[in-house]
C-alpha positions in Angstrom: -25.2 -46.2 -5.9 -23.5 -43.3 -4.8 -24.4 -40.1 -6.4 -22.5 -37.8 -8.5 -19.6 -37.1 -5.7 -16.0 -37.2 -6.8 -15.1 -38.9 -3.2 -17.6 -41.7 -3.3 -15.8 -44.8 -2.4 -16.9 -48.6 -3.6 -19.7 -50.6 -2.4 -19.2 -53.1 0.8 -17.3 -56.3 0.2 -20.3 -58.0 0.2 -22.5 -56.1 -2.0 -19.4 -55.9 -4.2 -19.3 -59.6 -4.2 -22.9 -60.1 -5.2 -22.8 -57.4 -8.0 -20.3 -59.5 -9.3 -21.4 -62.7 -9.1 -24.8 -61.1 -11.0 -22.7 -59.1 -13.7 -20.6 -62.5 -14.4 -23.7 -64.4 -14.6 -25.9 -62.2 -17.1 -22.5 -61.9 -19.1 -21.7 -65.2 -19.5 -25.2 -66.0 -20.8 -24.0 -64.4 -24.4 -21.1 -65.2 -26.2 -18.6 -62.6 -27.5 -16.3 -62.3 -30.3 -13.0 -64.2 -30.7 -10.6 -64.1 -33.0 -11.4 -67.7 -34.2 -15.2 -66.8 -34.3 -16.8 -65.5 -37.3 -17.2 -61.6 -38.1 -20.4 -61.5 -37.2 -20.1 -61.8 -33.8 -20.1 -59.0 -31.3 -17.2 -57.6 -29.8 -17.8 -56.9 -26.6 -16.3 -54.0 -24.9 -15.3 -53.0 -21.0 -14.3 -49.7 -20.0 -12.1 -48.7 -17.5 -11.3 -45.7 -16.9 -14.2 -43.2 -18.1 -13.0 -39.8 -17.8 -12.4 -37.9 -21.2 -10.1 -39.5 -23.1 -11.9 -43.0 -22.1 -15.1 -41.5 -23.0 -13.6 -40.5 -26.8 -12.3 -44.1 -27.1 -15.5 -45.7 -26.2 -17.3 -43.4 -28.6 -14.5 -44.6 -31.5 -14.7 -48.0 -31.0 -18.5 -47.9 -30.8 -18.2 -46.2 -34.1 -16.0 -48.4 -36.1 -17.8 -48.7 -39.4 -19.6 -52.4 -39.9 -18.7 -53.7 -36.2 -20.7 -55.7 -34.3 -19.5 -54.0 -31.0 -21.4 -53.7 -27.6 -20.7 -51.7 -24.5 -20.9 -54.3 -21.5 -19.3 -52.6 -18.4 -17.5 -49.6 -17.3 -15.1 -48.9 -14.3 -13.7 -45.8 -12.7 -12.4 -45.0 -9.3 -15.6 -42.3 -8.9 -19.3 -42.6 -9.5 -19.9 -39.3 -11.4 -17.7 -40.2 -13.9 -19.4 -43.6 -14.5 -22.6 -41.6 -14.7 -21.0 -39.0 -17.4 -19.9 -41.5 -19.7 -22.7 -43.2 -20.0 -25.1 -40.1 -20.6 -22.2 -39.8 -23.6 -23.1 -42.6 -25.6 -26.9 -42.1 -24.8 -27.8 -41.5 -28.6 -26.1 -45.0 -29.1 -28.2 -47.2 -26.8 -28.3 -50.3 -29.5 -24.2 -50.4 -28.8 -24.9 -49.9 -24.9 -26.1 -53.1 -22.7 -24.4 -52.1 -19.4 -27.1 -52.5 -16.2 -26.0 -51.4 -12.7 -24.5 -54.7 -11.9 -21.8 -54.1 -14.7 -21.3 -50.3 -13.6 -18.1 -50.3 -10.9 -16.5 -48.1 -8.7 -13.4 -47.7 -6.5 -9.6 -48.0 -7.0 -10.0 -51.9 -7.2 -12.9 -51.7 -9.8 -10.7 -52.7 -12.6 -10.4 -56.1 -11.3 -14.2 -56.7 -10.9 -14.2 -55.7 -14.6 -11.6 -57.8 -15.9 -13.0 -61.1 -14.4 -16.1 -60.5 -16.4 -16.3 -63.5 -19.1 -16.7 -63.0 -22.3 -15.3 -59.6 -22.8 -13.4 -59.6 -26.0 -11.6 -56.2 -25.4 -10.9 -53.4 -22.6 -10.5 -50.0 -23.2 -7.5 -48.8 -20.5 -8.0 -45.1 -19.8 -7.2 -44.3 -16.3 -4.3 -42.1 -14.7 -1.1 -43.4 -16.6 0.3 -44.6 -13.3 -2.1 -47.5 -13.4 -1.9 -48.3 -16.7 1.1 -51.2 -16.4 -0.7 -52.9 -13.9 -4.5 -52.9 -15.6 -2.4 -54.4 -18.6 -1.2 -57.0 -16.8 -4.6 -58.0 -15.8 -6.7 -57.8 -18.7 -3.6 -59.6 -20.8 -3.4 -62.1 -18.2 -7.2 -62.6 -18.4 -7.0 -63.0 -22.4 -8.3 -59.8 -23.0 -7.7 -57.5 -26.2 -6.3 -54.2 -25.1 -6.8 -50.4 -26.1 -4.7 -48.2 -23.4 -4.0 -44.9 -23.5 -0.5 -43.4 -23.6 1.7 -43.3 -21.7 1.8 -46.7 -20.8 4.3 -46.4 -17.6 5.7 -43.6 -15.3 8.5 -45.2 -14.2 11.6 -48.3 -14.7 9.2 -50.6 -12.9 6.4 -50.2 -15.4 8.3 -50.0 -18.6 9.7 -53.3 -17.6 6.5 -54.7 -16.8 4.8 -53.5 -20.0 7.4 -54.9 -22.1 7.4 -58.4 -20.4 3.1 -58.3 -20.7 3.8 -57.3 -24.4 5.7 -60.7 -25.0 2.5 -62.6 -23.1 0.1 -60.7 -25.2 1.9 -62.0 -28.3 1.8 -65.7 -26.6 -1.6 -65.5 -26.3 -2.4 -63.8 -29.5 -4.3 -60.6 -28.1 -4.1 -57.6 -30.0 -2.8 -54.3 -28.4 -3.5 -50.8 -29.6 -1.7 -47.6 -27.7 -3.3 -44.4 -28.4 -0.5 -42.9 -29.9 -2.6 -42.3 -32.9 0.2 -40.0 -34.8 0.7 -43.9 -35.7 -2.4 -43.9 -37.4 -2.7 -40.7 -39.2 -1.8 -41.4 -42.9 0.4 -37.8 -43.2 2.6 -39.2 -40.8 2.8 -43.0 -42.6 3.3 -41.6 -45.9 5.8 -39.2 -44.3 7.3 -41.7 -43.3 7.4 -44.2 -46.0 9.2 -41.4 -48.1 11.9 -41.2 -45.4 12.0 -45.1 -45.6 12.6 -44.8 -49.3 15.6 -42.6 -49.0 14.0 -39.1 -50.1 15.5 -37.4 -47.0 19.0 -39.2 -46.9 19.8 -40.5 -43.5 18.3 -38.7 -40.5 20.8 -36.7 -38.4 18.9 -34.5 -36.0 15.6 -33.5 -35.3 13.2 -31.1 -33.4 10.0 -32.2 -31.7 7.6 -29.6 -29.3 4.5 -29.8 -27.4 4.7 -26.3 -26.0 1.1 -24.7 -24.7 -0.7 -23.1 -22.1 -1.4 -24.1 -18.8 -3.8 -27.4 -18.2 -6.7 -28.2 -16.1 -6.9 -28.3 -12.3 -9.6 -29.2 -10.1 -10.0 -28.0 -6.2 -10.1 -29.8 -3.2 -13.5 -30.3 -2.1 -14.2 -30.0 1.7 -14.9 -33.8 2.1 -11.9 -35.4 0.0 -9.2 -37.4 1.7 -5.6 -36.8 0.3 -5.6 -40.0 -2.0 -9.1 -38.9 -3.3 -8.1 -35.4 -3.8 -4.7 -36.5 -6.0 -6.5 -39.5 -8.2 -9.1 -36.5 -8.5 -6.2 -34.4 -9.5 -4.2 -37.2 -11.2 -2.3 -34.8 -13.8 -0.6 -32.9 -10.8 1.2 -35.7 -9.6 4.2 -37.8 -10.6 3.2 -41.2 -9.5 -0.4 -40.7 -11.2 0.3 -38.9 -14.2 4.4 -38.8 -14.9 4.4 -35.2 -15.2 3.3 -33.5 -18.7 6.7 -34.7 -20.9 5.3 -38.3 -20.3 1.4 -37.3 -20.5 1.4 -35.4 -23.1 4.8 -34.7 -24.8 5.1 -38.7 -25.6 3.4 -38.1 -28.8 6.2 -35.9 -30.4 9.0 -38.1 -28.6 7.5 -41.7 -30.4 7.6 -39.6 -33.5 11.1 -39.1 -33.1 11.6 -42.6 -32.1 9.7 -43.5 -35.0 11.5 -41.6 -37.8 14.8 -42.4 -36.8 14.4 -46.0 -36.2 12.6 -48.8 -37.7 9.1 -50.0 -38.5 9.5 -53.1 -36.6 7.2 -53.6 -33.7 9.8 -53.8 -30.7 10.1 -50.3 -31.2 13.5 -47.8 -31.1 14.7 -45.6 -28.5 17.5 -43.1 -27.4 20.6 -44.0 -25.1 20.4 -41.2 -22.8 18.9 -37.7 -22.0 20.2 -34.7 -20.9 18.1 -31.5 -20.0 16.7 -28.7 -17.9 13.2 -27.9 -16.5 11.8 -26.1 -14.0 8.4 -24.6 -12.5 7.8 -20.9 -13.8 4.0 -20.3 -14.1 2.0 -23.0 -12.2 -0.9 -20.9 -11.0 -2.6 -23.9 -8.8 -0.3 -26.3 -6.2 1.4 -28.9 -8.1 4.1 -31.2 -8.0 5.1 -31.2 -11.9 7.1 -29.4 -13.7 5.7 -26.7 -16.1 8.9 -27.1 -18.9 11.2 -29.4 -19.9 14.0 -29.5 -22.5 15.7 -32.6 -22.9 18.7 -33.1 -25.5 18.0 -37.3 -26.5 21.0 -38.9 -28.0 20.7 -41.8 -30.4 22.5 -44.3 -32.2 24.8 -43.1 -34.8 25.2 -39.7 -33.1 21.3 -38.8 -33.8 20.4 -36.0 -31.6 16.9 -35.1 -31.2 16.3 -31.9 -29.2 12.6 -31.7 -27.7 10.9 -29.0 -26.0 7.3 -29.0 -23.8 5.9 -26.6 -21.6 2.6 -25.6 -20.1 2.3 -21.6 -19.5 0.5 -19.1 -21.3 2.2 -16.2 -23.1 4.7 -17.9 -25.0 4.5 -18.8 -28.6 2.7 -22.2 -29.1 4.0 -25.0 -31.1 3.1 -28.8 -31.2 5.2 -30.3 -34.4 8.0 -32.5 -35.3 10.9 -31.5 -37.7 14.1 -33.4 -39.1 17.0 -33.1 -40.7 18.4 -35.7 -43.2 21.5 -35.7 -45.4 19.6 -34.9 -48.5 16.5 -32.6 -47.5 14.4 -31.2 -44.6 11.7 -33.4 -43.6 8.2 -31.4 -42.0 5.3 -34.2 -41.4 3.8 -33.8 -44.6 6.6 -32.1 -46.7 9.9 -32.7 -47.6 12.4 -30.4 -48.8 15.7 -30.2 -50.3 18.3 -27.5 -48.8 17.7 -25.0 -51.7 14.1 -24.9 -50.8 12.7 -27.4 -54.0 9.5 -29.3 -52.5 10.6 -32.9 -53.4 6.9 -34.4 -51.8 4.0 -33.1 -50.3 1.3 -35.2 -48.9 -1.9 -34.6 -50.4 -4.0 -37.5 -49.7 -6.8 -38.5 -47.6 -6.3 -38.1 -44.0 -9.2 -39.5 -41.8 -9.5 -38.8 -38.2 -6.4 -41.1 -36.5 -8.2 -41.3 -33.5 -10.9 -43.6 -35.4 -8.4 -44.9 -37.4 -6.8 -46.9 -34.3 -10.1 -48.6 -33.4 -10.8 -49.6 -36.9 -7.8 -51.5 -37.1 -8.1 -52.5 -33.9 -11.4 -54.4 -34.7 -10.4 -55.9 -37.9 -7.2 -57.3 -36.3 -9.4 -59.2 -33.6 -11.9 -60.7 -35.8 -9.1 -61.5 -38.3 -6.7 -62.6 -36.2 -3.8 -60.5 -37.7 -0.9 -59.6 -35.6 -1.4 -56.2 -33.9 1.0 -54.9 -30.7 1.8 -51.8 -30.3 2.9 -52.4 -26.7 6.5 -52.8 -27.5 6.7 -49.2 -28.9 4.0 -47.8 -26.4 6.9 -48.5 -23.7 9.7 -47.5 -25.2 8.2 -44.1 -26.4 6.6 -43.7 -22.3 10.4 -44.9 -21.0 11.8 -42.1 -23.3 10.0 -39.7 -21.7 10.5 -40.9 -18.4 14.4 -41.1 -19.2 13.9 -37.4 -20.2 12.0 -36.3 -16.9 14.8 -38.0 -14.7 17.3 -35.8 -16.5 15.5 -32.8 -16.2 14.6 -33.6 -12.4 18.2 -34.8 -11.5 20.3 -32.0 -14.1 22.3 -35.0 -14.8 22.5 -37.5 -18.2 20.7 -40.4 -18.1 21.6 -43.4 -19.7 19.0 -45.7 -21.3 20.1 -49.0 -19.6 20.8 -48.2 -16.4 17.7 -45.8 -16.2 15.4 -49.1 -16.9 17.3 -51.0 -14.8 17.0 -49.1 -11.5 14.6 -49.9 -8.4 12.4 -47.0 -9.6 8.5 -47.5 -8.5 6.4 -44.7 -8.1 2.8 -46.8 -7.8 1.9 -48.0 -4.6 0.8 -51.7 -3.9 -2.9 -52.1 -4.3 -3.9 -48.7 -3.3 -7.0 -48.0 -1.6 -8.6 -45.0 -0.4 -7.3 -45.2 2.8 -3.9 -45.6 1.7 -1.6 -42.9 2.3 0.0 -41.5 -1.0 3.3 -41.6 -2.0 3.7 -37.6 -1.8 2.2 -35.5 0.8 1.8 -31.7 1.0 3.9 -29.9 3.9 2.0 -27.6 6.8 1.1 -25.2 4.3 -0.6 -27.5 1.7 2.2 -27.2 -0.7 3.9 -29.9 -2.6 7.5 -30.2 -3.0 8.9 -30.1 -6.4 11.6 -32.2 -7.5 15.0 -30.0 -6.9 18.5 -31.2 -9.3 20.5 -30.8 -5.9 18.6 -33.4 -3.9 16.5 -35.8 -6.1 16.9 -39.5 -5.8 14.5 -42.4 -7.7 12.9 -44.5 -5.2 11.0 -47.7 -5.0 7.5 -46.6 -3.0 6.8 -49.7 -2.6 9.7 -50.7 0.2 9.5 -47.3 2.0 9.5 -48.3 6.0 10.5 -51.8 5.2 13.8 -53.1 6.8 
């Protein structure tokens, strides 16, 4: 197989078919854990997307206390990431059974993994632009799913995830989305106190993810444009949705949660209006480095949202809310005279681990669990904010969700032309309010 070269492409079609057949045969020889099987059965796991977050999610799912679990297959666009994730779990070899024939590379690697019989759970941790399509394939194949946030980067992807969420319920497949604040005791207890009425009615709030810059992977001489963009995915909207989606979605989701209900279908703003731009991206990038959005919710509730990725400012990552009776910070509620009404003092285990613990429990005991609904509303709320900042105009939730707006090409390959290309100077155009338009890239060039 190819070495540690990020530009490595998939095996030949004949070799890939032979490999997939061998992988299916070896995996089919051992049964996996399903909701109607004894809890002692092994949960067989496949990982799709072997970068940093995929590696972390895999280590956490292999570390669920008392759970018989085993990694059976890995898929990633690049061979070097497959190699890296297997090295990362070398000390967990009793929970790894992933021979060469179940290691897949290329942009179609996810299909080869999902087609394996008897895999119980797949982890989806590729760049976010791929998420709706991988989620659809996994649920249709009858797999339980852990998927990282955000779960979409455009209107088409949001609608698809919402539809597939219903299919997951019909198939009794369990779905967890990596919005880990939902699994943190400090947040859960704060929400519980709000629901009890301790702060009164929530009328407004502020959410922040203000920090310095992010990673950038320089172009390698032998990479084509598609390989460069996929490997450098954080800097392209069709792959990451800008950092308001990729990162700030956590805080936006908390606002939805605090203002709304605890129903699994989620809650969302009605409209967004904002500004943004690029002030200090030191590397060539298509995305903004700051967004400031006002989200309008039912009953006149307003949330002020900020996210930033450039150095030199005061960093802040948190959420706070104002109620008719009291002021809320996560972990503490204080009245407007300064009296502390409640303060969190309980245990606060790692929420990244808790979400996998609860997923395994739901799989083994057939408990209802489907985060895809609120994962979709949180992710599309972030998209709504991005539409507002890119256009400089207010955007309505229902109208935006119905747009013919799709950034991901159909079945991209390494030979495909990416949706965006650099100019003659090698620079990528950034969205400008005067000229910004939403597009469906799958219709470009068609009559």
